DRENDREN-786031 format. One record per residue (C-alpha): residue number from 1; residue in three letters; chain; y, x, z. Coordinates in steps of 0.1 Angstrom, whole numbers. Each point is the difference from the previous one (the first is absolute). Example, Ala and Ser with C-alpha at 12.3 -4.5 7.8 and 13.67 -1.06 7.14 Angstrom:
# DRENDREN-786031
+-----+------+-------+-------+-------+-------+
:  nr : rest : kette :     y :     x :     z :
+-----+------+-------+-------+-------+-------+
:   1 :  Ala :     A :   -45 :   123 :    78 :
:   2 :  Ser :     A :    34 :    14 :    -7 :
+-----+------+-------+-------+-------+-------+
END
This chain:
# DRENDREN-786031
+-----+------+-------+-------+-------+-------+
:  nr : rest : kette :     y :     x :     z :
+-----+------+-------+-------+-------+-------+
:   1 :  Met :     A :     0 :     0 :     0 :
:   2 :  Val :     A :    24 :    29 :     8 :
:   3 :  Arg :     A :    -6 :    13 :   -35 :
:   4 :  Gly :     A :    16 :   -32 :   -12 :
:   5 :  Leu :     A :    32 :    11 :    18 :
:   6 :  Val :     A :    -2 :    34 :   -17 :
:   7 :  Thr :     A :    -2 :   -17 :   -34 :
:   8 :  Ala :     A :    28 :   -24 :     9 :
:   9 :  Leu :     A :    24 :    28 :    11 :
:  10 :  Arg :     A :    -8 :    21 :   -31 :
:  11 :  Thr :     A :     4 :   -30 :   -23 :
:  12 :  Leu :     A :    32 :   -15 :    14 :
:  13 :  Thr :     A :    19 :    31 :    12 :
:  14 :  Val :     A :     7 :    37 :    -9 :
:  15 :  Leu :     A :   -15 :    10 :    34 :
:  16 :  Thr :     A :   -28 :    26 :    -1 :
:  17 :  Val :     A :   -27 :   -11 :    24 :
:  18 :  Pro :     A :   -33 :    17 :     7 :
:  19 :  Gly :     A :   -34 :   -17 :    -4 :
:  20 :  Lys :     A :   -20 :   -17 :   -27 :
:  21 :  Asp :     A :     9 :   -30 :   -20 :
:  22 :  Thr :     A :   -20 :   -32 :     6 :
:  23 :  Asp :     A :   -29 :    -8 :   -23 :
:  24 :  Thr :     A :    11 :   -36 :    -3 :
:  25 :  Phe :     A :    37 :     1 :    -8 :
:  26 :  Ser :     A :     5 :   -37 :     9 :
:  27 :  Thr :     A :    -7 :    10 :    36 :
:  28 :  Ser :     A :    34 :    18 :     0 :
:  29 :  Leu :     A :    18 :   -33 :    -5 :
:  30 :  Phe :     A :    -7 :    -7 :    37 :
:  31 :  Trp :     A :    24 :    29 :     8 :
:  32 :  Phe :     A :    28 :    -9 :   -24 :
:  33 :  Pro :     A :    21 :   -18 :    27 :
:  34 :  Leu :     A :    -2 :    30 :    23 :
:  35 :  Val :     A :    11 :    23 :   -27 :
:  36 :  Gly :     A :    28 :   -24 :    -9 :
:  37 :  Leu :     A :    11 :     1 :    37 :
:  38 :  Leu :     A :     0 :    38 :    -1 :
:  39 :  Ile :     A :    20 :     1 :   -32 :
:  40 :  Gly :     A :    25 :   -25 :    14 :
:  41 :  Ile :     A :     5 :    21 :    32 :
:  42 :  Leu :     A :     8 :    30 :   -21 :
:  43 :  Gln :     A :    24 :   -19 :   -21 :
:  44 :  Ala :     A :    16 :   -17 :    30 :
:  45 :  Ser :     A :     4 :    35 :    16 :
:  46 :  Leu :     A :    19 :    11 :   -31 :
:  47 :  Ala :     A :    22 :   -31 :     3 :
:  48 :  Tyr :     A :     7 :     7 :    37 :
:  49 :  Phe :     A :    10 :    36 :    -8 :
:  50 :  Gly :     A :    25 :   -12 :   -26 :
:  51 :  His :     A :    13 :   -26 :    24 :
:  52 :  Leu :     A :     5 :    26 :    28 :
:  53 :  Val :     A :    22 :    21 :   -22 :
:  54 :  Gly :     A :    21 :   -31 :    -8 :
:  55 :  Trp :     A :    -8 :    -3 :   -37 :
:  56 :  Asn :     A :   -19 :   -33 :    -5 :
:  57 :  Glu :     A :     2 :     2 :   -38 :
:  58 :  Leu :     A :   -19 :    33 :     2 :
:  59 :  Ser :     A :   -24 :   -15 :    25 :
:  60 :  Ala :     A :    -9 :   -27 :   -24 :
:  61 :  Ala :     A :    -4 :    25 :   -28 :
:  62 :  Leu :     A :   -23 :    21 :    21 :
:  63 :  Val :     A :   -23 :   -29 :     6 :
:  64 :  Val :     A :    -2 :    -8 :   -38 :
:  65 :  Leu :     A :    -5 :    36 :   -10 :
:  66 :  Gly :     A :   -23 :     7 :    30 :
:  67 :  Gly :     A :   -22 :   -28 :   -11 :
:  68 :  Ile :     A :    -3 :    14 :   -35 :
:  69 :  Ala :     A :    -7 :    35 :    13 :
:  70 :  Leu :     A :   -25 :   -10 :    26 :
:  71 :  Thr :     A :   -21 :   -19 :   -26 :
:  72 :  Arg :     A :     5 :    24 :   -29 :
:  73 :  Gly :     A :    19 :   -28 :   -17 :
:  74 :  Met :     A :   -34 :   -17 :    -7 :
:  75 :  His :     A :    11 :   -35 :     8 :
:  76 :  Ala :     A :    33 :     3 :   -18 :
:  77 :  Asp :     A :   -19 :    13 :   -31 :
:  78 :  Gly :     A :   -22 :   -31 :     3 :
:  79 :  Leu :     A :    30 :   -22 :     0 :
:  80 :  Ala :     A :    14 :    16 :   -31 :
:  81 :  Asp :     A :   -33 :    -2 :   -18 :
:  82 :  Met :     A :    -5 :   -36 :     9 :
:  83 :  Ala :     A :    35 :    -9 :   -12 :
:  84 :  Asp :     A :    -5 :    18 :   -33 :
:  85 :  Gly :     A :   -33 :   -16 :    -6 :
:  86 :  Phe :     A :     7 :   -36 :    12 :
:  87 :  Trp :     A :    34 :    -2 :   -18 :
:  88 :  Gly :     A :   -10 :    20 :   -31 :
:  89 :  Gly :     A :   -35 :   -10 :    -7 :
:  90 :  Lys :     A :    -8 :   -31 :   -21 :
:  91 :  Ser :     A :   -37 :    -2 :     8 :
:  92 :  Arg :     A :   -23 :    10 :    29 :
:  93 :  Glu :     A :   -12 :    31 :   -20 :
:  94 :  Ala :     A :    36 :    10 :    -8 :
:  95 :  Val :     A :    11 :    -4 :    36 :
:  96 :  Leu :     A :   -29 :    22 :    13 :
:  97 :  Arg :     A :     7 :    26 :   -27 :
:  98 :  Ile :     A :    37 :     3 :     8 :
:  99 :  Met :     A :    -7 :     2 :    37 :
: 100 :  Lys :     A :   -23 :    29 :    -6 :
: 101 :  Asp :     A :    27 :    19 :   -19 :
: 102 :  Pro :     A :    15 :    27 :    24 :
: 103 :  Asn :     A :    34 :    -3 :   -16 :
: 104 :  Val :     A :    26 :   -23 :    16 :
: 105 :  Gly :     A :    16 :   -25 :   -23 :
: 106 :  Ser :     A :    32 :   -20 :     1 :
: 107 :  Phe :     A :   -15 :   -29 :    21 :
: 108 :  Gly :     A :   -15 :    24 :    25 :
: 109 :  Ala :     A :    33 :    19 :     4 :
: 110 :  Ile :     A :    19 :   -32 :     5 :
: 111 :  Ala :     A :   -26 :   -13 :    26 :
: 112 :  Leu :     A :     2 :    33 :    19 :
: 113 :  Cys :     A :    38 :     1 :     1 :
: 114 :  Ala :     A :     2 :   -36 :    11 :
: 115 :  Val :     A :   -26 :     2 :    27 :
: 116 :  Met :     A :    12 :    33 :    14 :
: 117 :  Leu :     A :    36 :   -12 :     1 :
: 118 :  Leu :     A :    -9 :   -32 :    17 :
: 119 :  Lys :     A :   -21 :    19 :    25 :
: 120 :  Trp :     A :    30 :    22 :     8 :
: 121 :  Ile :     A :    22 :   -30 :     5 :
: 122 :  Ala :     A :   -25 :   -17 :    23 :
: 123 :  Ile :     A :    -7 :    31 :    20 :
: 124 :  Leu :     A :    37 :     8 :     4 :
: 125 :  Lys :     A :     4 :   -34 :    17 :
: 126 :  Leu :     A :   -30 :     6 :    22 :
: 127 :  Val :     A :    13 :    34 :    11 :
: 128 :  Glu :     A :    34 :   -14 :     8 :
: 129 :  Leu :     A :   -18 :   -26 :    22 :
: 130 :  Gly :     A :   -22 :    26 :    16 :
: 131 :  Ala :     A :   -31 :   -17 :   -13 :
: 132 :  Phe :     A :   -21 :    31 :    -5 :
: 133 :  Asn :     A :   -32 :   -19 :    10 :
: 134 :  Ile :     A :     5 :   -22 :   -31 :
: 135 :  Ile :     A :    -3 :    30 :   -22 :
: 136 :  Val :     A :   -34 :     7 :    15 :
: 137 :  Ala :     A :   -10 :   -36 :    -3 :
: 138 :  Gly :     A :     8 :     1 :   -37 :
: 139 :  Thr :     A :   -22 :    30 :    -7 :
: 140 :  Leu :     A :   -28 :   -15 :    22 :
: 141 :  Leu :     A :     0 :   -33 :   -18 :
: 142 :  Ala :     A :     2 :    17 :   -34 :
: 143 :  Arg :     A :   -33 :    18 :     5 :
: 144 :  Phe :     A :   -15 :   -33 :    14 :
: 145 :  Val :     A :    10 :   -17 :   -32 :
: 146 :  Gln :     A :   -19 :    27 :   -20 :
: 147 :  Val :     A :   -31 :   -10 :    20 :
: 148 :  Leu :     A :     6 :   -37 :    -8 :
: 149 :  Leu :     A :     3 :     7 :   -37 :
: 150 :  Ala :     A :   -29 :    24 :    -2 :
: 151 :  Ser :     A :   -22 :   -25 :    20 :
: 152 :  Ser :     A :    10 :   -31 :   -18 :
: 153 :  Leu :     A :     0 :     9 :   -37 :
: 154 :  Pro :     A :   -25 :    18 :   -23 :
: 155 :  Tyr :     A :     7 :    34 :   -16 :
: 156 :  Ala :     A :    16 :    -7 :   -34 :
: 157 :  Arg :     A :   -11 :    30 :   -20 :
: 158 :  Ser :     A :   -35 :    -3 :   -14 :
: 159 :  Glu :     A :    -2 :    37 :    -7 :
: 160 :  Gly :     A :     8 :     7 :    37 :
: 161 :  Gly :     A :    28 :    20 :    15 :
: 162 :  Thr :     A :    13 :    17 :    31 :
: 163 :  Ala :     A :     4 :   -30 :    22 :
: 164 :  Gln :     A :   -33 :   -16 :   -10 :
: 165 :  Ala :     A :   -19 :    17 :    29 :
: 166 :  Phe :     A :    24 :   -16 :    25 :
: 167 :  Val :     A :    -2 :   -35 :   -15 :
: 168 :  Thr :     A :   -38 :     1 :    -4 :
: 169 :  Gly :     A :   -15 :   -12 :    32 :
: 170 :  Ala :     A :    33 :   -13 :    15 :
: 171 :  Gly :     A :    -2 :   -36 :    13 :
: 172 :  Ser :     A :     7 :   -24 :    28 :
: 173 :  Leu :     A :   -11 :    24 :    27 :
: 174 :  His :     A :    28 :    24 :   -10 :
: 175 :  Ile :     A :    25 :   -28 :     0 :
: 176 :  Ile :     A :   -10 :   -13 :    34 :
: 177 :  Ala :     A :    -2 :    34 :    17 :
: 178 :  Thr :     A :    33 :    13 :   -15 :
: 179 :  Ser :     A :    18 :   -33 :     8 :
: 180 :  Ile :     A :    -9 :     4 :    37 :
: 181 :  Val :     A :    11 :    36 :     0 :
: 182 :  Thr :     A :    32 :    -7 :   -19 :
: 183 :  Leu :     A :    10 :   -29 :    22 :
: 184 :  Ser :     A :    -7 :    21 :    32 :
: 185 :  Phe :     A :    22 :    28 :   -13 :
: 186 :  Leu :     A :    27 :   -25 :    -9 :
: 187 :  Val :     A :     1 :   -15 :    34 :
: 188 :  Leu :     A :     4 :    35 :    15 :
: 189 :  Leu :     A :    28 :     8 :   -24 :
: 190 :  Leu :     A :    18 :   -33 :     4 :
: 191 :  Tyr :     A :    -7 :   -10 :    36 :
: 192 :  Thr :     A :    38 :    -1 :     7 :
: 193 :  Asp :     A :     5 :   -25 :   -28 :
: 194 :  Leu :     A :   -32 :   -17 :    -8 :
: 195 :  Tyr :     A :    19 :   -26 :   -21 :
: 196 :  Ala :     A :     4 :    28 :   -26 :
: 197 :  Leu :     A :   -37 :    -5 :    -7 :
: 198 :  Phe :     A :    10 :   -33 :   -16 :
: 199 :  Ala :     A :    21 :    20 :   -25 :
: 200 :  Val :     A :   -21 :    31 :    -8 :
: 201 :  Val :     A :   -35 :   -16 :    -2 :
: 202 :  Pro :     A :    10 :   -28 :   -25 :
: 203 :  Ala :     A :    20 :    26 :   -20 :
: 204 :  Ala :     A :   -30 :    23 :    -2 :
: 205 :  Leu :     A :   -24 :   -28 :   -10 :
: 206 :  Ala :     A :    25 :   -13 :   -26 :
: 207 :  Ala :     A :     2 :    35 :   -16 :
: 208 :  Gly :     A :   -38 :     4 :     0 :
: 209 :  Met :     A :    -6 :   -35 :   -14 :
: 210 :  Met :     A :    26 :     5 :   -27 :
: 211 :  Thr :     A :   -14 :    33 :   -10 :
: 212 :  Gly :     A :   -36 :   -13 :     0 :
: 213 :  Leu :     A :     7 :   -31 :   -19 :
: 214 :  Val :     A :    19 :    18 :   -28 :
: 215 :  Ser :     A :   -26 :    27 :    -2 :
: 216 :  His :     A :   -29 :   -25 :    -2 :
: 217 :  Arg :     A :    18 :   -19 :   -27 :
: 218 :  Lys :     A :     8 :    31 :   -20 :
: 219 :  Ile :     A :   -31 :    21 :     3 :
: 220 :  Gly :     A :   -25 :   -20 :    20 :
: 221 :  Gly :     A :     0 :    22 :    31 :
: 222 :  Val :     A :    15 :    31 :    15 :
: 223 :  Thr :     A :     3 :    37 :    -7 :
: 224 :  Gly :     A :    14 :    29 :    20 :
: 225 :  Asp :     A :    34 :    -6 :   -15 :
: 226 :  Val :     A :    -1 :   -36 :    11 :
: 227 :  Leu :     A :    -8 :    10 :    36 :
: 228 :  Gly :     A :    28 :    25 :    -1 :
: 229 :  Ala :     A :    25 :   -26 :   -13 :
: 230 :  Gly :     A :   -12 :   -24 :    26 :
: 231 :  Asn :     A :     8 :    26 :    26 :
: 232 :  Glu :     A :    36 :     5 :   -13 :
: 233 :  Met :     A :     7 :   -37 :    -3 :
: 234 :  Thr :     A :   -13 :    -7 :    35 :
: 235 :  Glu :     A :    23 :    27 :    16 :
: 236 :  Leu :     A :    29 :   -14 :   -20 :
: 237 :  Phe :     A :    -6 :   -36 :    10 :
: 238 :  Val :     A :    -7 :     7 :    36 :
: 239 :  Trp :     A :    31 :    22 :     4 :
: 240 :  Ile :     A :    23 :   -25 :   -17 :
: 241 :  Ala :     A :   -14 :   -30 :    19 :
: 242 :  Ala :     A :     4 :    18 :    33 :
: 243 :  Ala :     A :    35 :    12 :    -8 :
: 244 :  Ile :     A :    11 :   -35 :    -8 :
: 245 :  Arg :     A :   -16 :   -15 :    31 :
: 246 :  Leu :     A :    14 :    27 :    24 :
: 247 :  Ser :     A :    34 :    -2 :   -16 :
: 248 :  Gly :     A :     0 :   -38 :     7 :
: 249 :  Ala :     A :   -11 :     5 :    35 :
: 250 :  Ser :     A :    26 :    27 :     9 :
+-----+------+-------+-------+-------+-------+
END
């Protein structure tokens, strides 16, 4: 089971960890929320550092850039590939072919710029409000949504691909276990304002459902790019929803 954690850390972060990968990659999905929590703590620490020096704009930028650096830009790349494929492909085959192209097209560039800008705006508001725990909640829920997508939809490429090993074998047990873990972490993070749960959880589920429904309609399942895009959209939705709620409460 611990080997699943090794695989999850190696897959989701740039961190170099000792040990062997798990033989069944879907086992690593159980650890995705924990890794999301770790990533969020690191990003929130960057935000707090910027806040201490009195430069909130820099603080928000450090969170956005830190998230890209900590994940090797993997999820951002997935967002760009999904945008290029879903907007540029006329057929399922064309969509999958475009998504596999390593080059970033116009749609991908537009999606990246828009999402990163909106993230920066939302995080800036959270930093101004001192809501560093919400930054962690966003990264936690984003990895949970990856589990939901991988466990709910089939792998879309018949020829296989990088994420197939994670999707194959994923199912209801992964959803149940990670739901319990994620909710437990959220309660610890938001115990001073449990009403925030009613903002961040629906936002995360909305992002995951939107990504899953569009992906199922376009390609009949998920790919690694879709999982990455779901991660990016969940962080964005959660941070925006929390910023709006907390602004109204202050």
